C-alpha positions in Angstrom: 0.0 0.0 0.0 1.3 3.4 -0.9 1.7 6.0 1.9 2.2 9.7 2.0 2.9 11.7 5.2 2.0 15.3 5.9 3.4 17.8 8.5 2.8 21.4 9.5 5.6 23.3 11.2 3.5 25.8 13.0 4.6 24.6 16.5 8.0 23.1 15.4 11.5 24.5 15.2 13.7 23.2 12.4 15.5 20.5 14.6 12.3 18.9 15.9 10.8 19.0 12.4 13.7 17.1 11.0 13.7 14.6 13.9 10.0 13.9 13.4 10.5 13.4 9.6 13.5 11.1 10.3 11.6 9.1 12.9 8.8 8.5 10.3 11.4 7.3 7.8 10.6 10.2 5.4 13.2 10.5 2.5 11.7 13.4 0.6 9.9 16.5 1.8 7.7 18.3 -0.7 7.1 21.9 0.4 3.6 22.8 -0.7 3.7 26.4 0.4 2.9 28.8 -2.4 5.6 31.1 -1.1 8.2 29.1 0.8 9.2 32.0 3.1 8.8 32.1 6.9 9.4 34.5 9.7 10.6 31.5 11.7 14.3 31.1 11.5 15.3 28.1 9.4 11.9 27.5 7.8 12.4 29.3 4.5 13.2 27.4 1.4 17.0 27.6 1.2 17.8 27.1 4.8 15.2 24.3 5.3 16.4 22.5 2.2 20.0 22.7 3.3 19.1 21.4 6.8 17.1 18.5 5.4 19.8 17.5 3.0 22.3 17.4 5.9 20.0 14.7 7.4 19.6 12.8 4.2 16.1 14.1 3.3 15.6 15.5 -0.2 13.8 18.8 -0.4 11.5 19.9 -3.2 9.4 23.0 -3.4 6.2 22.7 -5.6 4.6 26.1 -5.8 1.8 24.6 -8.1 0.6 22.6 -5.0 0.5 25.7 -2.8 -2.4 28.0 -1.8 -2.5 31.2 -3.8 -3.1 34.4 -1.9 -6.8 34.8 -2.5 -7.5 31.3 -1.2 -5.0 31.6 1.7 -6.9 34.7 2.8 -10.0 32.5 3.3 -8.1 29.9 5.3 -6.5 32.6 7.5 -9.9 34.2 8.2 -11.5 31.0 9.4 -13.4 30.5 6.2 -11.9 27.0 5.8 -14.8 25.4 4.0 -14.7 28.1 1.3 -10.9 28.0 1.1 -10.9 24.2 0.9 -13.5 24.1 -1.9 -11.7 26.8 -3.8 -8.4 25.1 -3.4 -9.7 21.7 -4.6 -11.1 23.4 -7.7 -7.9 25.4 -8.2 -5.4 22.5 -7.9 -7.4 20.3 -10.3 -7.5 23.1 -12.8 -3.9 24.1 -12.6 -1.9 21.1 -11.3 -3.8 17.9 -12.2 -0.8 16.6 -14.2 1.5 17.1 -11.2 -0.9 15.3 -8.9 -1.1 12.5 -11.4 2.7 12.2 -11.5 3.0 12.3 -7.7 0.3 9.7 -7.2 2.1 7.4 -9.7 5.5 7.7 -8.1 4.4 6.9 -4.6 4.9 3.2 -5.2 8.5 3.3 -6.2 9.6 6.8 -5.2 11.1 8.0 -1.9 9.0 8.0 1.3 7.4 11.4 0.9 5.9 14.0 3.2 4.0 17.2 2.3 4.9 20.3 4.3 3.0 23.5 5.1 2.7 25.8 8.0 -0.6 24.8 9.5 -0.3 22.3 12.3 -3.8 20.9 11.9 -4.2 19.2 8.5 -8.0 19.4 8.8 -7.8 23.2 8.3 -5.0 23.2 5.8 -4.8 22.7 2.1 -2.7 19.6 2.7 -6.0 17.8 3.4 -7.3 18.7 -0.1 -4.0 17.6 -1.7 -4.2 14.2 0.0 -7.8 13.8 -1.0 -6.9 14.6 -4.6 -4.1 12.0 -4.4 -6.5 9.4 -2.8 -9.0 10.0 -5.7 -6.2 8.9 -8.0 -5.0 6.2 -5.7 -7.8 4.8 -3.5 -5.2 2.5 -1.8 -3.2 5.6 -0.6 -2.7 5.7 3.2 -2.2 9.3 4.6 -0.3 9.7 7.8 -0.4 13.2 9.5 2.6 13.7 11.7 
C-alpha cells in the first residue's frame, strides 16, 4: 500500500521538524507552500532545504501545489470550507498533471511528506491535496505527523 505523510511546522522548530520526519522514515519533503518563506528562522526554502539535505532528506518546493493568496486569505480568516472548496477546484484546474505524477511515483519513489505551516491538517490545504491523491490512488494511506 502506498503511503504519504503530511506535516505542519506551526509549532515546530527546524530541529524537531527534521527529527519527526526522520523518525517516520521520510526520505523526501515536498514543500507545498505557495511562497516558501517564513518568519521562523530556518523554515524558509533555502535554509530548510540545506538542513534536510544534511540529514539525508531530499527537499522539493512545488509552488503549483500551494495555496494562492486569494485562497490563503479564506483559510486565515476562518473560512476554511470556502478555502478548501476553492483550493480543490484550483489545484485540479492548474496542477492535475502534477498530482497524477506524484500519485504514480508513490509506489517506487522515496517516502514522501508534504509540508505546510498549518499544524492541523483538517484546516490546511494539505487535506485537499491528500484527498486529490486518494482520488487517483484509492489505496493511498495518509499519515499526518
